ZAMARGU-4260 file (C-alpha; in steps of 0.2 Angstrom, whole numbers, plus 5000, padded with zeros to 4 digits):
<rodrens>
0) 5147/5060/5593 | 5149/5072/5607 | 5153/5090/5603 | 5167/5098/5613 | 5167/5084/5626
5) 5184/5083/5635 | 5190/5066/5641 | 5173/5060/5647 | 5166/5067/5663 | 5179/5079/5670
10) 5187/5076/5687 | 5177/5090/5693 | 5160/5083/5687 | 5163/5067/5698 | 5160/5078/5713
15) 5142/5082/5708 | 5133/5071/5720 | 5143/5078/5735 | 5145/5096/5729 | 5163/5096/5731
20) 5171/5110/5721 | 5185/5120/5727 | 5198/5134/5726 | 5208/5138/5710 | 5217/5154/5715
25) 5234/5155/5723 | 5234/5162/5740 | 5244/5166/5756 | 5232/5157/5768 | 5242/5150/5782
30) 5239/5132/5788 | 5239/5124/5805 | 5254/5115/5811 | 5253/5096/5815 | 5243/5092/5831
35) 5255/5088/5844 | 5271/5094/5835 | 5277/5097/5818 | 5289/5083/5815 | 5280/5077/5800
40) 5277/5060/5808 | 5260/5063/5814 | 5246/5053/5807 | 5232/5065/5812 | 5231/5084/5812
45) 5238/5095/5799 | 5253/5105/5793 | 5255/5123/5791 | 5263/5140/5794 | 5282/5140/5791
50) 5282/5121/5791 | 5270/5121/5776 | 5278/5136/5768 | 5295/5127/5766 | 5286/5112/5758
55) 5276/5122/5745 | 5281/5123/5726 | 5285/5140/5720 | 5270/5148/5711 | 5275/5153/5693
60) 5259/5159/5683 | 5258/5151/5666 | 5261/5163/5651 | 5259/5151/5637 | 5241/5156/5634
65) 5230/5170/5639 | 5211/5166/5644 | 5197/5176/5636 | 5190/5178/5654 | 5202/5179/5668
70) 5199/5172/5685 | 5190/5184/5698 | 5183/5180/5715 | 5190/5162/5714 | 5182/5158/5698
75) 5189/5147/5684 | 5197/5155/5669 | 5186/5156/5654 | 5189/5152/5635 | 5176/5157/5623
80) 5185/5159/5606 | 5185/5146/5592 | 5199/5134/5593 | 5213/5135/5580 | 5224/5120/5579
85) 5237/5129/5569 | 5239/5141/5583 | 5240/5129/5598 | 5255/5133/5609 | 5268/5121/5616
90) 5270/5120/5635 | 5281/5105/5635 | 5295/5108/5622 | 5304/5092/5626 | 5300/5075/5633
95) 5304/5074/5652 | 5300/5055/5653 | 5315/5043/5652 | 5305/5029/5644 | 5301/5019/5660
100) 5285/5010/5664 | 5273/5016/5678 | 5257/5008/5684 | 5242/5019/5689 | 5227/5014/5698
105) 5212/5026/5696 | 5193/5026/5698 | 5185/5025/5681 | 5167/5029/5677 | 5161/5019/5661
110) 5168/5005/5651 | 5187/5006/5651 | 5195/5005/5633 | 5207/4992/5627 | 5224/4993/5635
115) 5234/4996/5619 | 5223/5010/5611 | 5228/5024/5600 | 5225/5037/5614 | 5236/5028/5627
120) 5250/5025/5614 | 5250/5044/5608 | 5250/5050/5626 | 5264/5039/5631 | 5274/5044/5616
125) 5271/5063/5620 | 5277/5061/5638 | 5291/5048/5635 | 5283/5036/5648 | 5274/5019/5647
130) 5259/5022/5658 | 5250/5005/5662 | 5232/5009/5668 | 5224/4999/5682 | 5206/5006/5680
135) 5194/5002/5694 | 5175/5004/5695 | 5173/5022/5702 | 5157/5017/5711 | 5165/5004/5722
140) 5182/5012/5722 | 5183/5014/5741 | 5182/4995/5743 | 5196/4992/5731 | 5207/5006/5738
145) 5206/5000/5755 | 5211/4983/5750 | 5226/4989/5740 | 5232/5001/5753 | 5231/4987/5766
150) 5242/4976/5755 | 5260/4976/5750 | 5256/4977/5732 | 5253/4995/5729 | 5254/5002/5711
155) 5267/5016/5707 | 5253/5029/5707 | 5236/5028/5716 | 5223/5041/5713 | 5212/5045/5729
160) 5197/5056/5728 | 5193/5066/5744 | 5177/5057/5747 | 5186/5041/5748 | 5197/5048/5762
165) 5188/5039/5776 | 5192/5026/5790 | 5211/5021/5789 | 5214/5028/5771 | 5221/5045/5777
170) 5233/5036/5788 | 5238/5024/5774 | 5241/5038/5763 | 5254/5045/5775 | 5262/5029/5777
175) 5262/5022/5759 | 5266/5036/5748 | 5282/5046/5743 | 5287/5063/5748 | 5287/5074/5733
180) 5295/5089/5741 | 5313/5085/5736 | 5306/5086/5718 | 5294/5100/5719 | 5296/5111/5734
185) 5302/5129/5731 | 5311/5132/5715 | 5313/5113/5711 | 5295/5114/5703 | 5302/5125/5690
190) 5308/5110/5681 | 5290/5106/5678 | 5282/5123/5672 | 5264/5117/5671 | 5265/5110/5689
195) 5273/5127/5694 | 5257/5136/5687 | 5245/5125/5699 | 5238/5137/5712 | 5247/5137/5729
200) 5231/5133/5738 | 5229/5117/5729 | 5247/5112/5734 | 5243/5116/5752 | 5229/5103/5751
205) 5242/5091/5745 | 5252/5091/5762 | 5249/5075/5772 | 5258/5071/5788 | 5270/5085/5786
210) 5276/5081/5768 | 5270/5086/5751 | 5263/5069/5745 | 5249/5073/5732 | 5248/5079/5714
215) 5231/5089/5715 | 5217/5094/5704 | 5214/5113/5707 | 5196/5120/5706 | 5186/5135/5710
220) 5182/5138/5728 | 5164/5143/5725 | 5150/5131/5725 | 5151/5117/5712 | 5133/5114/5713
225) 5121/5127/5703 | 5102/5129/5704 | 5100/5125/5685 | 5083/5131/5677 | 5074/5131/5661
230) 5077/5149/5656 | 5066/5147/5640 | 5051/5141/5650 | 5053/5155/5663 | 5054/5168/5649
235) 5039/5160/5640 | 5028/5159/5655 | 5034/5175/5663 | 5041/5168/5678 | 5053/5179/5688
240) 5069/5171/5694 | 5067/5170/5713 | 5077/5181/5725 | 5071/5174/5742 | 5064/5158/5749
245) 5046/5165/5749 | 5048/5170/5730 | 5054/5152/5726 | 5039/5145/5735 | 5027/5156/5726
250) 5035/5152/5709 | 5035/5133/5713 | 5016/5133/5717 | 5012/5143/5701 | 5023/5132/5690
255) 5017/5115/5697 | 5003/5106/5688 | 5003/5088/5692 | 4989/5084/5680 | 5000/5091/5666
260) 5015/5082/5673 | 5024/5097/5677 | 5032/5101/5694 | 5043/5116/5699 | 5059/5107/5705
265) 5068/5092/5711 | 5075/5091/5729 | 5082/5109/5733 | 5091/5104/5749 | 5108/5111/5742
270) 5100/5127/5737 | 5092/5128/5754 | 5109/5126/5763 | 5116/5141/5753 | 5100/5152/5755
275) 5101/5150/5774 | 5120/5151/5775 | 5124/5133/5781 | 5142/5128/5782 | 5148/5115/5770
280) 5144/5097/5773 | 5156/5091/5759 | 5171/5089/5770 | 5172/5087/5788 | 5184/5101/5792
285) 5173/5113/5782 | 5158/5110/5793 | 5166/5119/5808 | 5168/5138/5810 | 5172/5149/5824
290) 5157/5160/5830 | 5160/5172/5845 | 5175/5163/5850 | 5168/5145/5850 | 5169/5132/5837
295) 5152/5127/5830 | 5147/5112/5819 | 5135/5115/5805 | 5122/5103/5811 | 5121/5113/5828
300) 5115/5129/5819 | 5098/5136/5818 | 5101/5139/5800 | 5104/5120/5796 | 5087/5116/5804
305) 5079/5131/5795 | 5085/5125/5778 | 5079/5107/5781 | 5062/5114/5786 | 5060/5125/5771
310) 5065/5110/5759 | 5052/5100/5769 | 5039/5113/5765 | 5043/5111/5746 | 5040/5093/5747
315) 5024/5095/5757 | 5017/5108/5745 | 5018/5095/5731 | 5029/5106/5720 | 5044/5093/5720
320) 5044/5080/5706 | 5038/5063/5712 | 5055/5055/5707 | 5064/5065/5720 | 5050/5061/5733
325) 5055/5043/5730 | 5073/5047/5730 | 5076/5042/5712 | 5083/5059/5708 | 5100/5054/5714
330) 5100/5037/5705 | 5093/5042/5688 | 5099/5054/5675 | 5087/5069/5677 | 5091/5076/5659
335) 5077/5068/5649 | 5063/5074/5661 | 5071/5091/5663 | 5072/5093/5644 | 5054/5087/5643
340) 5049/5101/5655 | 5043/5089/5669 | 5052/5100/5681 | 5060/5117/5679 | 5074/5119/5692
345) 5086/5106/5699 | 5103/5107/5709 | 5118/5099/5699 | 5136/5101/5695 | 5140/5116/5685
350) 5146/5105/5670 | 5128/5101/5666 | 5125/5119/5661 | 5135/5115/5645 | 5131/5096/5643
355) 5112/5099/5644 | 5114/5113/5631 | 5124/5102/5620 | 5112/5088/5621 | 5097/5098/5616
360) 5105/5110/5603 | 5099/5100/5588 | 5084/5091/5597 | 5076/5106/5604 | 5083/5123/5598
365) 5071/5132/5610 | 5079/5124/5625 | 5089/5135/5636 | 5097/5130/5653 | 5104/5144/5664
370) 5111/5145/5681 | 5101/5154/5695 | 5110/5165/5707 | 5109/5159/5725 | 5098/5170/5736
375) 5097/5174/5754 | 5082/5166/5762 | 5075/5183/5766 | 5079/5191/5750 | 5096/5199/5755
380) 5113/5193/5750 | 5117/5175/5754 | 5131/5170/5765 | 5140/5156/5755 | 5155/5146/5761
385) 5170/5141/5751 | 5174/5124/5746 | 5192/5117/5747 | 5205/5121/5734 | 5208/5103/5729
390) 5199/5087/5732 | 5206/5073/5721 | 5225/5068/5722 | 5237/5056/5714 | 5250/5049/5725
395) 5267/5040/5721 | 5272/5024/5730 | 5284/5026/5744 | 5295/5012/5737 | 5296/5020/5720
400) 5313/5024/5713 | 5319/5041/5709 | 5317/5038/5690 | 5299/5032/5693 | 5295/5047/5703
405) 5302/5058/5689 | 5293/5049/5676 | 5277/5052/5686 | 5280/5070/5687 | 5284/5070/5668
410) 5266/5063/5665 | 5259/5076/5677 | 5268/5091/5669 | 5259/5086/5652 | 5242/5083/5660
415) 5242/5099/5669 | 5245/5109/5653 | 5233/5124/5651 | 5219/5125/5638 | 5225/5131/5621
420) 5241/5120/5621 | 5245/5104/5611 | 5247/5095/5627 | 5230/5099/5633 | 5222/5094/5617
425) 5231/5077/5618 | 5226/5074/5636 | 5208/5079/5634 | 5204/5075/5616 | 5217/5062/5610
430) 5223/5061/5592 | 5216/5073/5579 | 5207/5063/5565 | 5206/5048/5576 | 5198/5054/5592
435) 5192/5071/5587 | 5189/5083/5572 | 5188/5102/5572 | 5175/5111/5562 | 5172/5129/5563
440) 5184/5130/5578 | 5174/5117/5588 | 5182/5101/5593 | 5171/5086/5592 | 5174/5068/5598
445) 5173/5054/5586 | 5165/5038/5590 | 5182/5031/5594 | 5186/5046/5604 | 5171/5043/5615
450) 5178/5025/5618 | 5196/5028/5620 | 5198/5046/5628 | 5190/5044/5645 | 5195/5048/5662
455) 5212/5042/5662 | 5227/5054/5661 | 5217/5068/5667 | 5217/5060/5684 | 5236/5062/5687
460) 5236/5081/5688 | 5226/5096/5681 | 5228/5114/5677 | 5220/5128/5686 | 5201/5127/5685
465) 5196/5131/5667 | 5179/5133/5658 | 5181/5132/5639 | 5166/5130/5627 | 5170/5137/5609
470) 5154/5129/5603 | 5143/5138/5616 | 5153/5154/5621 | 5138/5161/5629 | 5137/5146/5641
475) 5156/5148/5645 | 5154/5166/5649 | 5138/5163/5659 | 5147/5149/5669 | 5162/5160/5673
480) 5152/5175/5677 | 5141/5165/5689 | 5156/5159/5698 | 5162/5177/5699 | 5146/5183/5706
485) 5145/5168/5718 | 5163/5171/5724 | 5159/5189/5728 | 5148/5183/5743 | 5158/5167/5747
490) 5167/5167/5764 | 5181/5155/5770 | 5177/5145/5785 | 5190/5143/5799 | 5198/5128/5792
495) 5197/5132/5774 | 5211/5125/5763 | 5218/5113/5776 | 5222/5095/5773 | 5216/5089/5791
500) 5217/5070/5796 | 5204/5068/5810 | 5208/5055/5823 | 5201/5038/5817 | 5189/5036/5832
505) 5179/5051/5825 | 5178/5044/5807 | 5160/5038/5807 | 5153/5051/5819 | 5142/5061/5807
510) 5139/5048/5794 | 5120/5046/5797 | 5116/5065/5795 | 5114/5065/5777 | 5102/5051/5776
515) 5092/5059/5791 | 5092/5075/5781 | 5084/5066/5766 | 5071/5058/5777 | 5066/5074/5786
520) 5064/5084/5770 | 5053/5070/5763 | 5042/5070/5778 | 5048/5053/5784 | 5057/5060/5800
525) 5054/5076/5810 | 5065/5091/5814 | 5065/5084/5832 | 5074/5068/5826 | 5088/5079/5819
530) 5089/5088/5836 | 5090/5072/5845 | 5104/5066/5832 | 5114/5081/5836 | 5112/5078/5854
535) 5118/5060/5852 | 5132/5066/5841 | 5139/5078/5855 | 5138/5065/5868 | 5146/5051/5857
540) 5161/5061/5853 | 5156/5078/5844 | 5161/5088/5859 | 5177/5079/5861 | 5180/5082/5842
545) 5177/5100/5845 | 5190/5101/5858 | 5202/5092/5846 | 5199/5105/5833 | 5200/5119/5846
550) 5217/5113/5850 | 5223/5115/5832 | 5215/5133/5832 | 5222/5138/5849 | 5240/5133/5844
555) 5240/5140/5827 | 5226/5152/5823 | 5213/5151/5809 | 5217/5147/5791 | 5206/5160/5784
560) 5206/5178/5790
</rodrens>
């Protein structure tokens, strides 16, 4: 059984490999208007300003539950109290679904449960809609997605992660999916109170081609990747938590003893990017920022090269675990070797702060994992860059009838219910007694719960970013407070929060950078190879892409002040 594990890996944890985690708070950040006009018919550019304002749902903060730790500096809300099933609130007092059937295609990680399982039946009864799932392997989802969107057989609902929005898919989204504006824009959203409580910035990200098309997953705009470390070993060995790159190198050399099968860390590239203030590489528009009146791309900066060079020095010094040297760290679960003490620090999604704690609670009571604050490379405050406020979306088929669209929104209004409600527990845990039990205020999945209650309904829509761990309240508090401290030194780049569709001719322009980064830090390539790659990027379209972004900027101004 898995203690307190909500619906398998959360939508947010799917982002771990690319460090996509984004804003969860409502805001008034203006977006840019569509490139070449704002008639809503453009397949590239973005939509903003007054054009976007009239599309956005009214924001009505939820009042059904009150978090133990409120959001601050873009953090998630936090819940640390024990769960009392008798005190669960009701956020959807009556079924909004009208009994129709809808098909949903979504990425799925793991083995899908049987179609007619107790979880699906209970959720469908709660919503008043018969949802039929067309789960697809999340690891090859881009291939299936492209084929489906190119066909005439598009399901009623299609979930599209941001990392799959490449090639012709953004254009297909604009052409294939329904405008939800008539049902959600302005006060219309108040028919669906849980959707009205989704932060405004997440809805801004749901505007494609001049229309409100997506149902979003909101998330914190601070980094989703945390330098996680063995706090128990640090305390036992007397290691100080590093506050600069030099201090980290000194710690790493002191902690590494290859004969004893202990190394300091895995690949620390993501921490290096943050230490040196490198713009985000998770989404193309976030890689640009205006500096002294000119748009600069992340790979053109000195900070980018310096971060790679520092990471290369860690590998060269022999302080990185051999698995990472071979590239295995991205393919294999690092948990067992982390628990065994083979390495003491690694970059990973914030969700692993809790999951590693839960794994080791009975096996190794001394085990303590904690999140290391990002440091500036020179020991000063770091300059961190915001992630976007939503990165996974559910879309409704353009051919869907009004009744189907309303049934989809009925589902979303339930799945977006906040923690502490009956609807949240049903969505994330299933049926009490069948899928989970509650002991001492802590929900625990049963074996059947771990089979049935996986990443299905959570993919349709989500509440504002939430961290809730009644079993390990100190972890929940630590996670939220880490986000709050991180958010205090996080800035929004020029195109923060905008759903930008680049011209298709530039789609693959920067695809090779990530592999080259990994080759450089492992000593297989040199910094000069990256400088040459950037030069090639400029001549092959990078400078023209800069001009394209500059046009958006000149016509409308920056998204973030």
